[in-house]
C-alpha positions as CSV (number, residue, x, y, z in Angstrom):
1,M,286.6,80.1,30.2
2,R,283.4,82.5,30.2
3,G,281.3,79.9,28.9
4,D,282.1,77.6,31.5
5,G,280.6,79.7,34.4
6,R,282.2,79.9,37.4
7,L,281.3,79.5,40.9
8,Y,282.2,82.1,43.9
9,K,281.5,82.8,47.8
10,H,278.7,85.0,48.7
11,P,279.6,86.7,51.8
12,R,276.0,86.6,53.3
13,S,275.2,83.0,52.5
14,K,276.5,79.5,53.5
15,F,275.5,78.4,49.8
16,W,278.0,78.1,46.4
17,W,276.9,80.7,44.1
18,C,277.6,80.3,40.4
19,A,277.7,82.8,37.1
20,F,277.0,82.4,33.9
21,Y,276.2,83.5,30.9
22,L,273.0,83.6,28.3
23,R,272.7,85.7,25.7
24,G,275.3,87.8,26.4
25,K,273.8,88.4,29.8
26,Q,275.8,87.3,33.0
27,I,273.0,85.6,35.7
28,R,273.8,84.8,39.1
29,Q,272.1,82.2,41.1
30,S,272.8,80.3,44.4
31,T,273.7,76.5,43.7
32,G,271.6,75.6,46.6
33,E,274.5,73.6,48.0
34,T,277.6,73.6,50.3
35,N,279.7,71.7,49.4
36,E,281.5,72.2,46.1
37,K,281.5,69.0,44.4
38,Q,277.7,69.3,44.4
39,A,277.7,73.2,43.1
40,E,279.9,71.9,40.3
41,K,277.3,69.4,39.3
42,F,274.7,72.3,39.6
43,L,276.6,74.5,37.4
44,K,276.9,72.5,35.0
45,R,273.4,71.3,34.6
46,K,272.7,74.5,34.2
47,I,275.4,75.2,31.5
48,R,274.2,72.0,29.5
49,E,270.9,74.2,29.9
50,I,272.3,77.1,28.4
51,E,273.1,74.8,25.0
52,N,269.8,72.8,25.0
53,D,268.5,77.1,25.2
54,K,271.0,77.9,22.3
55,E,270.8,74.8,20.3
56,G,266.3,74.6,20.3
57,V,266.3,72.0,22.3
58,K,264.4,73.6,25.3
59,R,264.4,77.1,26.6
60,F,266.5,78.2,29.2
61,S,264.2,79.1,32.6
62,H,265.7,82.6,34.2
63,P,265.8,82.1,38.6
64,Q,263.2,84.4,38.5
65,Q,260.8,82.2,36.2
66,E,261.5,79.2,38.5
67,R,260.1,81.3,41.8
68,V,256.7,82.6,39.9
69,T,253.9,81.1,41.3
70,V,250.4,80.2,39.3
71,N,248.5,82.7,41.5
72,E,251.3,85.2,40.6
73,I,250.2,84.7,36.9
74,L,246.5,84.8,37.7
75,D,247.1,88.1,39.2
76,D,248.6,89.5,35.8
77,L,245.4,88.4,33.7
78,V,243.2,90.1,36.3
79,E,245.7,93.6,36.1
80,H,245.6,92.7,32.2
81,Y,242.0,92.8,32.1
82,K,241.6,95.9,34.3
83,R,244.1,97.6,32.4
84,R,242.4,97.5,28.8
85,G,238.9,99.2,29.9
86,E,237.5,101.8,27.6
87,K,239.2,105.6,27.3
88,G,241.8,103.9,29.6
89,I,240.1,103.9,32.8
90,P,240.0,100.7,34.7
91,R,237.2,98.1,34.5
92,E,235.7,96.2,37.2
93,V,236.7,92.4,37.4
94,P,232.8,90.8,36.5
95,P,231.7,88.4,39.4
96,Q,231.6,85.1,36.8
97,M,235.9,86.3,35.9
98,T,236.2,85.9,40.2
99,F,234.1,82.4,40.0
100,H,236.4,80.7,37.4
101,L,239.6,81.4,39.0
102,K,238.5,80.6,42.3
103,P,239.0,77.0,42.0
104,L,242.7,77.6,40.3
105,R,243.5,79.1,42.8
106,E,242.4,76.8,45.3
107,F,244.4,73.8,43.3
108,F,247.5,75.8,41.3
109,G,248.1,78.9,43.4
110,T,250.7,78.5,45.3
111,L,252.5,75.9,43.3
112,R,255.7,76.9,41.2
113,A,253.9,78.0,37.5
114,M,257.1,76.0,35.6
115,Q,256.3,73.0,37.9
116,V,252.8,72.4,36.6
117,G,252.0,69.9,34.0
118,S,249.7,68.7,31.8
119,R,249.1,65.5,34.5
120,D,248.3,68.5,37.1
121,V,246.0,70.0,34.9
122,E,244.0,66.4,34.0
123,A,244.0,66.1,38.1
124,F,242.4,69.5,38.2
125,K,239.5,68.8,35.8
126,S,239.2,65.1,37.9
127,K,238.5,67.0,40.7
128,L,236.0,69.5,38.9
129,K,234.2,66.8,37.5
130,A,233.9,64.6,41.2
131,D,233.0,67.9,42.5
132,K,229.7,67.2,39.7
133,K,231.1,70.7,37.9
134,A,229.7,70.8,33.4
135,N,232.1,70.5,31.2
136,A,231.3,74.2,30.4
137,T,232.6,75.4,33.8
138,V,235.5,73.7,34.1
139,N,235.9,74.9,30.4
140,R,235.8,78.4,31.6
141,S,238.2,78.0,34.4
142,L,241.0,76.2,31.7
143,Q,240.6,78.4,29.6
144,L,241.8,81.5,32.1
145,L,244.2,79.1,32.9
146,S,245.6,79.2,29.5
147,Q,245.3,82.9,29.1
148,A,247.5,83.9,32.2
149,Y,249.8,81.2,30.8
150,S,249.8,82.6,27.4
151,Y,250.1,86.2,28.7
152,A,252.5,85.2,31.3
153,V,255.0,83.6,28.4
154,T,254.8,86.4,25.9
155,S,255.0,89.5,27.8
156,D,258.1,91.8,27.6
157,P,260.4,90.5,29.1
158,P,258.9,87.1,29.5
159,K,257.2,86.0,32.7
160,L,258.0,82.1,32.2
161,N,259.0,80.1,29.4
162,R,256.8,77.4,28.9
163,A,253.0,76.5,29.5
164,P,251.7,73.1,30.2
165,K,249.5,71.6,27.6
166,I,245.6,72.2,28.6
167,G,243.1,70.4,26.7
168,R,239.4,70.9,27.3
169,Y,235.9,69.2,27.3
170,S,234.1,68.7,24.4
171,E,230.6,71.2,25.5
172,K,228.6,69.4,23.0
173,G,224.6,68.1,24.8
174,N,226.7,70.1,27.9
175,R,225.9,73.5,27.2
176,R,224.3,75.5,30.3
177,R,221.5,78.5,28.4
178,G,220.6,81.4,29.7
179,K,223.5,81.2,31.9
180,F,225.1,84.4,31.0
181,S,223.4,87.9,29.7
182,P,225.0,89.0,26.6
183,A,226.7,92.3,29.1
184,E,228.1,89.8,31.0
185,A,229.5,87.4,28.2
186,K,230.8,90.2,27.0
187,A,232.8,91.1,29.7
188,I,234.3,87.1,29.7
189,F,235.1,88.0,26.2
190,D,237.1,91.0,27.0
191,S,238.6,89.8,29.4
192,L,240.6,87.5,27.3
193,P,244.2,89.0,25.1
194,S,243.3,90.3,22.3
195,Y,246.5,87.9,20.3
196,M,245.0,84.4,21.5
197,A,243.6,83.1,18.4
198,D,241.3,80.9,20.8
199,V,239.1,84.2,21.9
200,A,236.6,84.1,19.3
201,E,236.1,79.8,20.6
202,F,235.5,81.1,24.1
203,A,233.2,83.8,23.3
204,S,231.2,81.3,20.7
205,L,230.9,78.6,23.8
206,R,229.0,80.8,25.6
């Protein structure tokens, strides 16, 4: 039956492969299993995920989405920033943006973006605080991480189907004054996708 999916052997793979349909489109992927019984269990899990998607319980994760790393979505955000220059002229990435991206790449970079959760975000925050980073400094990196996920989720087609909850620190009594010039502050403001409602918040924090 079309709704049940199917298993098949790929001529260039030792694993069983499966095929199933989501919103009228066929998806094929390796089960990663050489045992047919285990491959059947894998396929059943995928069919359940599709049912959850149809019922609005949880969006289905495409195989391609599951392979995307955090570095990839950060790269996409940087490219998005470059493309938004005036009159279509590519912009240079400001040093401040690169500075705040660095700890994200070091901590999350090679992780699969779909596997990052709120616990990972809290661990990142704790590490930066242990390194004596100010709340405002930690928040600038968190803001960029949030924007990277939002851009990935809302792109067409979506690169990811979910984003982790990314909470930020309060900056009352922790704000650094005079760190950025107006031009530098504008560069960071412009690095954020225009459709994001929290752009104003990001700008107001500087």
